[in-house]
C-alpha positions as CSV (number, residue, x, y, z in Angstrom):
1,X,0.1,-0.1,0.1
2,X,0.9,3.6,-0.3
3,X,2.8,4.9,2.9
4,X,2.3,8.7,1.9
5,X,1.9,10.7,-1.2
6,X,3.2,14.2,-2.3
7,X,0.5,16.8,-2.7
8,X,0.9,16.6,-6.5
9,X,0.2,13.1,-6.3
10,X,-2.8,13.6,-4.0
11,X,-4.3,15.8,-6.8
12,X,-4.8,12.4,-8.6
13,X,-6.6,11.0,-5.8
14,X,-3.7,8.9,-4.5
15,X,-3.7,8.9,-0.5
16,X,-2.0,6.7,2.1
17,X,-3.3,3.3,2.6
18,X,-4.2,3.1,-1.0
19,X,-3.4,-0.2,-2.6
20,X,-0.7,0.0,-5.3
21,X,-2.6,-1.2,-8.1
22,X,-5.4,1.4,-7.3
23,X,-2.7,4.3,-7.2
24,X,-1.1,3.2,-10.5
25,X,-4.6,3.4,-12.2
26,X,-5.0,6.9,-10.7
27,X,-1.8,8.2,-11.4
28,X,0.3,5.9,-14.0
29,X,3.0,8.1,-14.3
30,X,3.8,8.4,-10.6
31,X,7.2,7.8,-9.3
32,X,7.0,5.0,-6.5
33,X,9.9,5.4,-4.0
34,X,11.0,3.0,-1.4
35,X,10.1,3.3,2.4
36,X,12.9,3.7,4.9
37,X,11.2,3.7,8.1
38,X,14.4,3.9,10.2
39,X,15.1,7.2,8.6
40,X,11.3,8.3,9.1
41,X,11.7,7.6,12.9
42,X,15.0,9.5,13.0
43,X,13.6,12.4,11.8
44,X,10.5,11.7,14.0
45,X,12.8,12.0,16.9
46,X,14.4,15.4,15.8
47,X,11.2,16.8,14.8
48,X,9.7,16.1,18.3
49,X,12.8,17.1,20.2
50,X,12.7,20.5,18.2
51,X,9.1,21.2,19.6
52,X,9.9,20.1,23.0
53,X,12.7,22.7,23.2
54,X,10.0,25.3,22.8
55,X,6.6,23.6,24.2
56,X,7.5,20.6,26.5
57,X,4.0,19.5,27.3
58,X,3.8,17.1,24.4
59,X,1.6,14.0,23.7
60,X,3.1,11.7,21.0
61,X,0.5,10.5,18.5
62,X,2.7,8.6,16.1
63,X,5.7,9.2,13.7
64,X,4.5,12.3,12.2
65,X,1.8,13.7,14.7
66,X,1.8,15.4,18.3
67,X,-0.4,17.2,20.4
68,X,0.9,20.3,22.6
69,X,-0.5,21.7,25.7
70,X,0.4,25.7,25.3
71,X,-1.8,26.6,28.4
72,X,1.0,27.7,30.7
73,X,2.9,29.4,27.6
74,X,0.3,31.4,26.3
75,X,-0.8,33.3,29.7
76,X,2.1,35.6,29.5
77,X,4.7,37.0,27.0
78,X,8.4,36.5,27.3
79,X,8.4,39.6,29.5
80,X,6.0,38.2,32.0
81,X,3.4,40.5,31.1
82,X,-0.3,39.7,30.3
83,X,-1.1,39.2,26.7
84,X,-3.9,37.9,24.4
85,X,-3.4,34.3,24.5
86,X,-4.5,33.7,20.8
87,X,-1.8,36.2,19.7
88,X,0.8,34.5,21.9
89,X,-0.1,30.9,20.7
90,X,0.2,32.0,17.1
91,X,3.8,33.3,17.6
92,X,4.7,30.1,19.5
93,X,3.2,28.1,16.6
94,X,5.5,30.3,14.2
95,X,8.5,29.5,16.5
96,X,7.7,25.8,16.5
97,X,7.3,25.6,12.8
98,X,10.8,27.4,12.4
99,X,12.4,25.3,15.0
100,X,11.3,22.2,13.2
101,X,12.4,23.5,9.9
102,X,15.8,24.1,11.2
103,X,16.0,21.0,12.8
104,X,15.0,18.8,10.0
105,X,14.4,20.9,6.7
106,X,10.7,19.9,7.0
107,X,7.5,21.8,7.2
108,X,4.7,21.2,9.7
109,X,1.1,22.2,9.8
110,X,-0.5,23.2,13.1
111,X,-4.1,23.8,14.5
112,X,-4.4,26.2,17.3
113,X,-7.8,25.4,19.2
114,X,-9.1,24.9,22.7
115,X,-8.8,21.0,22.6
116,X,-7.6,18.0,20.9
117,X,-10.5,17.2,18.7
118,X,-10.6,20.6,17.0
119,X,-6.7,20.8,16.8
120,X,-6.9,17.6,14.8
121,X,-9.4,19.2,12.4
122,X,-7.5,22.4,12.1
123,X,-4.2,20.9,11.5
124,X,-5.7,19.7,8.2
125,X,-7.2,22.9,6.9
126,X,-4.3,24.8,5.8
127,X,-1.6,22.4,4.5
128,X,0.9,22.3,3.6
129,X,2.9,24.4,6.3
130,X,-0.4,26.3,7.8
131,X,-1.2,27.5,11.1
132,X,-5.0,27.8,11.8
133,X,-6.3,29.6,14.6
134,X,-9.6,28.1,15.6
135,X,-11.6,29.9,18.5
136,X,-14.8,28.3,19.8
137,X,-16.6,31.0,18.2
138,X,-15.2,30.0,14.6
139,X,-16.7,26.5,15.0
140,X,-19.9,27.4,12.9
141,X,-18.1,29.0,10.0
142,X,-14.9,26.8,9.8
143,X,-16.0,23.3,11.1
144,X,-19.6,22.7,10.4
145,X,-19.4,23.1,6.7
146,X,-17.1,20.1,6.6
147,X,-17.7,16.7,5.8
148,X,-18.5,14.5,8.9
149,X,-15.6,12.1,7.8
150,X,-13.2,14.9,8.9
151,X,-13.9,13.9,12.5
152,X,-11.5,11.6,13.7
153,X,-13.2,8.4,14.7
154,X,-15.7,8.6,11.9
155,X,-14.5,5.9,9.6
156,X,-16.2,4.8,6.1
157,X,-18.8,2.6,7.7
158,X,-20.0,5.0,10.2
159,X,-19.9,7.8,7.3
160,X,-21.7,5.5,5.0
161,X,-24.4,4.8,7.9
162,X,-24.7,8.6,8.5
163,X,-25.0,9.4,4.8
164,X,-28.0,6.9,4.8
165,X,-29.5,9.0,7.6
166,X,-29.2,12.0,5.5
167,X,-26.1,13.5,7.6
168,X,-23.3,14.5,5.2
169,X,-21.8,17.5,7.0
170,X,-20.7,18.3,10.5
171,X,-23.5,21.1,10.8
172,X,-26.0,18.3,9.9
173,X,-24.6,15.8,12.7
174,X,-24.7,18.7,15.2
175,X,-28.5,19.3,14.5
176,X,-29.3,15.7,14.4
177,X,-31.4,14.1,17.2
178,X,-29.0,12.7,19.8
179,X,-31.8,10.1,20.4
180,X,-31.3,8.9,16.6
181,X,-27.5,8.7,17.0
182,X,-27.8,6.7,20.1
183,X,-30.4,4.4,18.3
184,X,-28.1,4.0,15.3
185,X,-24.7,3.9,16.8
186,X,-25.2,3.2,20.3
187,X,-25.1,5.0,23.5
188,X,-21.3,5.7,23.9
189,X,-20.7,6.5,20.2
190,X,-23.8,8.3,19.3
191,X,-23.2,10.5,22.2
192,X,-19.6,11.2,21.2
193,X,-20.8,12.0,17.7
194,X,-22.9,14.6,18.9
195,X,-20.3,16.1,21.4
196,X,-17.6,16.0,18.5
197,X,-20.0,17.9,16.2
198,X,-20.1,20.7,18.8
199,X,-16.6,20.7,19.3
200,X,-16.6,19.5,22.7
201,X,-13.7,17.2,24.0
202,X,-12.2,17.0,27.4
203,X,-9.5,15.0,26.6
204,X,-6.1,16.3,28.4
205,X,-2.8,16.1,26.8
206,X,-1.1,12.9,28.0
207,X,2.6,13.5,28.2
208,X,3.4,9.8,29.1
209,X,1.9,6.5,28.8
210,X,2.9,2.9,29.0
211,X,3.1,0.8,25.7
212,X,0.7,-2.1,25.7
213,X,2.7,-3.9,23.2
214,X,5.5,-3.7,20.8
215,X,5.6,-5.4,17.5
216,X,7.3,-5.5,14.0
217,X,6.0,-6.7,10.8
218,X,6.9,-6.8,7.1
219,X,5.1,-7.3,3.9
220,X,6.5,-9.0,1.2
221,X,6.8,-7.8,-2.5
222,X,6.0,-11.3,-3.8
223,X,3.8,-13.7,-1.9
224,X,6.1,-16.6,-0.2
225,X,5.3,-20.3,0.1
226,X,5.8,-21.9,3.4
227,X,7.6,-24.5,1.8
228,X,9.5,-23.3,-1.4
229,X,10.4,-20.3,0.4
230,X,11.2,-21.6,3.6
231,X,14.8,-20.2,3.9
232,X,13.8,-16.7,3.3
233,X,10.8,-17.0,5.8
234,X,13.0,-18.3,8.3
235,X,15.3,-15.4,7.9
236,X,12.6,-12.7,7.9
237,X,11.0,-14.4,11.0
238,X,14.3,-14.7,12.8
239,X,15.0,-11.0,12.0
240,X,11.5,-9.8,13.2
241,X,12.0,-11.7,16.7
242,X,15.4,-10.0,17.0
243,X,14.2,-6.6,16.2
244,X,11.4,-6.8,18.8
245,X,13.9,-8.0,21.4
246,X,15.9,-5.1,20.3
247,X,13.1,-2.8,20.9
248,X,12.2,-4.2,24.2
249,X,15.8,-3.7,25.2
250,X,16.1,-0.1,24.0
251,X,12.5,0.8,25.7
252,X,13.4,-1.0,29.1
253,X,10.7,-3.7,28.7
254,X,10.2,-7.5,29.0
255,X,7.3,-9.2,27.6
256,X,5.3,-12.3,28.8
257,X,2.9,-12.7,25.7
258,X,4.4,-13.5,22.4
259,X,2.3,-13.5,19.3
260,X,2.4,-13.6,15.4
261,X,0.5,-12.2,12.6
262,X,0.2,-13.5,9.1
263,X,-1.7,-12.3,6.1
264,X,-2.2,-14.7,3.3
265,X,-2.4,-13.8,-0.6
266,X,-6.3,-13.8,0.0
267,X,-5.8,-10.9,2.5
268,X,-7.0,-13.3,5.3
269,X,-5.3,-12.5,8.3
270,X,-4.6,-14.7,11.3
271,X,-3.0,-14.0,14.9
272,X,-2.0,-16.3,17.5
273,X,-0.6,-15.7,20.8
274,X,1.5,-17.8,23.4
275,X,2.3,-16.8,27.1
276,X,5.6,-18.0,28.7
277,X,6.4,-18.3,32.2
278,X,8.7,-15.4,32.7
279,X,8.9,-12.1,30.9
280,X,11.7,-12.0,28.4
281,X,13.8,-9.4,26.4
282,X,15.5,-12.4,24.9
283,X,15.3,-13.0,21.1
284,X,16.0,-16.8,21.3
285,X,13.0,-17.1,23.9
286,X,10.7,-14.9,21.8
287,X,11.5,-17.1,18.6
288,X,10.8,-20.1,20.3
289,X,7.3,-18.7,21.6
290,X,6.4,-17.4,18.1
291,X,7.0,-21.0,16.6
292,X,4.8,-22.4,18.9
293,X,2.3,-19.8,17.6
294,X,3.2,-20.8,14.0
295,X,2.5,-24.3,14.5
296,X,-1.1,-23.6,15.3
297,X,-1.8,-21.9,12.1
298,X,-2.3,-23.9,8.6
299,X,0.2,-22.8,6.0
300,X,-1.7,-23.8,2.9
301,X,-1.6,-20.5,1.2
302,X,1.3,-18.1,0.2
303,X,2.1,-15.6,2.8
304,X,1.9,-12.0,2.0
305,X,2.8,-10.5,5.6
306,X,4.6,-11.7,8.6
307,X,4.6,-10.2,12.0
308,X,5.8,-10.7,15.7
309,X,4.0,-9.0,18.4
310,X,5.0,-9.0,22.3
311,X,2.4,-8.0,25.0
312,X,1.9,-8.2,28.7
313,X,5.0,-5.8,29.2
314,X,6.6,-5.0,32.6
315,X,9.7,-3.3,33.7
316,X,12.5,-5.8,34.4
317,X,16.0,-5.6,35.6
318,X,18.7,-5.8,33.1
319,X,18.4,-8.7,30.8
320,X,20.8,-9.5,28.0
321,X,19.4,-10.5,24.8
322,X,21.0,-13.6,22.8
323,X,20.8,-14.0,19.2
324,X,18.2,-16.4,17.8
325,X,18.7,-19.6,15.9
326,X,17.6,-19.5,12.1
327,X,14.5,-21.5,12.2
328,X,11.0,-21.2,10.6
329,X,8.7,-24.1,11.1
């Protein structure tokens, strides 16, 4: 699938997550570049560090997205005098953009709003390299005309269901009967839709959270056969276990649950988990547990994707990782 697309490619309808064959039909002259996630992660770390040097209250939301709490910074200017917080926020946003560019050479888009929900939407409004200031009084003019799918959490299925109810814009969602939303989407989801349409979001910026799992996976350029391509699968399987073990060591966790993920050439995805006696960071132990999971999966079709996952994480003492043997069963 497409990892991301330049704005020139997006003009043809190509977007992240789209299958390559569909993208090729939409933009047959597009150039496909290889992905380098190690490099993306390096730039991600530089980008986030550049932000934290100006605004340290940061919630990490992935490789290229963060939330920033500016509350303390916007109440006074650098001289300690009272200032319009929205003016101060724009100044800080400009400083952040410049700091990120100086550190990485990259641009970023920023939404300055009262909460995380609106900031997510606002950051998309003036790309690339935009700063969108959105007060609560701007909700009707800037947010309500947008399609409901612009609200984070409303996916294709929910969007289609809303359309069937005659609800296409955020304004129409805000004006919809809450009872109708609850009837069609359940009490929690229906009520949250109504809150979102009115720009309500009480979630705080969370600067630290414990990971629930650590995983690695890879999608093959060509589907591999469990017997004919056993050597290649063995090598990749071993490398995934070693990389997960290295991730555990680097982040200071040990795992008690080991799992695998396989996607076959018919796009069917299966997962299996195995719980070991003691938490581990050891690649050989992870591989042995992953092999036990693998024995429970019929390998009758070609394999498109292979992944290894660790869960039930804990903080251990220092454990030395060992190199795993070259086995795939």
